[in-house]
Structure formats: structure tokens, C-alpha cells
N, C-alpha and C positions, 0 to 999 in steps of 0.2 A: 389445647390444638394452638393456641400462639408458643406457648413454651417448645410444641414441638416441633413447629417452621422453625421458629431461632436456633433452633437445638442445630435440626438439618443444614440452616444457610452456615453454619460455623464449623460443620463438618465438612461442608462444603467448602470454602474456605479456608482449611487447615490442610486440605487435599493438594487446592491448587499453589498454595504455600511450602507446602513438603516438594510439590514439582519441580513450580520455579527456585526453590533453593539447590535442586541435584543436578541444575544447566550451568553454561555458559553464559555469557550477556547473547549470543547471538540466538542461543536456546530459548532465553528468554523473551526474546523477542519475537519468535516463530510462536512460543506462548501466545503471546500478549496479542499478534495480528493474526493468529490462526495459520497453520501451510501456507494457502494458496497465496492470500496477502503478502504472505512473508516471501512467497517464491517471488512474485510481479516486485518485491521491496528491490530484492535481490538484485534482480534480471536492471532495473533500472535506476541503483547505485552501480552497477559492475558499466553500464549502455552509456549510461549520460555524461558528458563532462564534467566536473565539480562545482562550475556556477551559471551551470544551467538554469533557462526560465522555459519552464513548460505549462501547459494546458493538461488538466486530470478529466478522462470522462469514463463513469463507470463507479464513481462512490460516492454515497449520497453527500453533497454540500453539506458543511459542517455535524456528519457520522461521525462517531468517535474512530471510525474506520478510517475515515476523510482526515481528521488531526491527527492522530497517530502517523498515519503515510506521511502525510506532510513534514512533521517533525522529524522523522528518523532520515526521508530523501536530503535532508539539508547538507549542506549550502545551496542547493537545488532548490528554487523558488518557484511559486506557481504564481503563472501571470492569465489576465485574460487573453493576453496573443501572446504566449510565450515562442520560445524558437522549436520547441519540440511538443506534438502532440500523443498523452501516454492513454494508452486505451486499454481498459481492464475488464475484458466478458459485456463487451459494449460493440453498440454496433459500429461502423466505421462510419464517421460522419462528418460536416464540419471540414469535410478535406478541400482542398483547391486538386487544381490538376496540376500544379507545380510542385503539390506536395508529394516526398518522396519517401518509402518505408527505408528506416534509418536501422531497426534493429524488430524481431518476431521471437515471440517465447513460442507461442501456440496461434493457434488459427484468431481466436480472440484475444489475445494478450500483447499488445504492439507497441510500438514506437516510432512517429512519424516525425520528421524535419518539415517545418516549414520554408518556401523558398523564400532566401532571404531578400 
């Protein structure tokens, strides 16, 4: 039984490697992050200034998705009171009346800018 499970895991890894080897760098990022999170990442890369600070809502802090997202979004840096609030499939909370909608991808994927 162990050998069969091990063999299935190796087949799955081989399929994943074949899929990764046939795409460009952006395609690799999409495979690693998943299509929906990759879509959010590219939206944030396009909309946020290069050295912006942000606060993220919608990904579990310290999860592999959170870590990968922050890595690929660099040189933008996550800070508790960042200039921007990024909402990824989460309710829009922690907003002040002065915070304004900066960019929107969907009804539940938004970037708000904090008032300075």
C-alpha cells in the first residue's frame, strides 16, 4: 500500500513538473498561486505604486498563499497601517470614512487608499 501511495505521489509530481516546464514565468506563477490568486496579484502589481505599503485582508496570515503573495508583490511591503488596504474575497472592514476606493477588480476584490 505504501509503495502505491508513493508511486501516485511521484506521478502527480511528474505531471506538475511537466506542466511547469511548458510555460513561461508568468504561467509558472499562475500554476503556483492558482488562477484566482494570480489574477489578484497581477491586478495589485498593475494598480499599486512600486514602493507602496499595504495591509492585506482575505488570506490567512502566514499561510503559503500569504507568503507567496507577499513575495511576488515585492517591492511593495505589507505593514499594519499601510497606505493601501487590499481586500481579497473578504468583507470590507477596517475602513474609515476617509478611505477611498482606489481600484476594483470584482465586487469582493478591491484596493482602498487610506487618507494621509
